[in-house]
C-alpha positions as CSV (number, residue, x, y, z in Angstrom):
1,M,0.0,0.0,0.0
2,V,2.9,2.2,0.7
3,I,4.3,1.8,-2.9
4,L,0.8,2.9,-4.2
5,S,0.9,6.0,-2.0
6,W,4.2,7.0,-3.3
7,I,3.1,6.4,-7.0
8,V,0.0,8.6,-6.4
9,F,2.0,11.3,-4.5
10,G,4.6,11.2,-7.4
11,A,1.9,11.6,-10.0
12,F,0.5,14.5,-8.1
13,V,3.9,16.2,-7.6
14,G,4.8,15.7,-11.3
15,W,1.4,17.2,-12.3
16,L,1.9,20.3,-10.0
17,A,5.6,20.8,-11.1
18,G,4.4,20.8,-14.7
19,F,2.5,24.1,-13.8
20,F,5.8,25.8,-12.9
21,M,7.9,24.4,-15.7
22,P,7.0,24.6,-19.5
23,K,7.6,21.1,-20.9
24,P,6.9,19.2,-24.0
25,R,4.0,16.7,-23.8
26,Q,5.2,13.7,-22.0
27,G,3.2,10.7,-20.7
28,C,1.8,9.9,-17.4
29,L,4.6,7.5,-16.6
30,V,7.3,10.1,-17.2
31,N,5.3,12.5,-14.9
32,I,5.1,9.8,-12.1
33,A,8.9,9.0,-12.5
34,L,10.0,12.7,-12.5
35,G,7.7,13.4,-9.5
36,L,9.1,10.6,-7.6
37,V,12.7,11.6,-8.4
38,G,11.9,15.2,-7.6
39,A,10.4,14.2,-4.3
40,L,13.6,12.2,-3.3
41,C,15.8,15.1,-4.6
42,G,13.8,17.7,-2.7
43,G,13.9,15.8,0.4
44,F,17.7,15.2,0.0
45,I,18.3,18.9,-0.6
46,F,16.2,20.2,2.2
47,Q,17.7,17.5,4.7
48,Q,21.2,18.9,3.7
49,L,20.1,22.5,4.1
50,S,18.6,21.8,7.5
51,G,21.6,19.9,8.9
52,G,19.9,16.5,8.7
53,S,16.7,17.4,10.6
54,F,14.3,17.4,7.8
55,R,12.0,14.3,7.5
56,Y,8.9,13.9,5.3
57,E,7.1,12.1,8.1
58,A,7.8,14.8,10.6
59,H,6.1,17.5,8.6
60,G,2.5,17.9,7.3
61,F,1.3,17.1,3.9
62,I,1.6,20.8,2.7
63,A,5.2,21.2,3.7
64,S,6.1,17.7,2.2
65,T,4.2,18.7,-0.9
66,V,6.0,22.0,-1.3
67,V,9.5,20.2,-0.8
68,A,8.8,17.6,-3.3
69,V,7.5,20.1,-5.9
70,I,10.7,22.2,-5.5
71,G,12.6,19.0,-6.1
72,A,10.4,18.0,-9.1
73,V,10.9,21.4,-10.7
74,L,14.6,21.1,-10.4
75,V,14.4,17.7,-12.0
76,L,12.1,18.9,-14.7
77,A,14.5,21.7,-15.5
78,I,17.5,19.2,-15.8
79,W,15.2,16.8,-17.8
80,N,14.3,19.8,-20.3
81,A,17.8,20.8,-20.6
82,L,18.8,17.3,-21.5
83,H,16.0,16.7,-23.8
84,K,15.8,20.0,-25.8
85,R,14.4,19.5,-29.4
């Protein structure tokens, strides 16, 4: 059940990040993958900036979503830079 939750959260985060980054049309699976990678990157970045005290489970849904969207926007920016057409 936890894996399904992460997939749904990744899809949600990928969808939200798409509003902040112009991107070419890509499929649902790419959005889920980039959302999940973005959530992991965002968590890692914020954990490093906070001196190791940031944990997704310790913060609410809103704070976790903001961190994950920031990470997903960074991942989308890198993805778009690598896949320019």
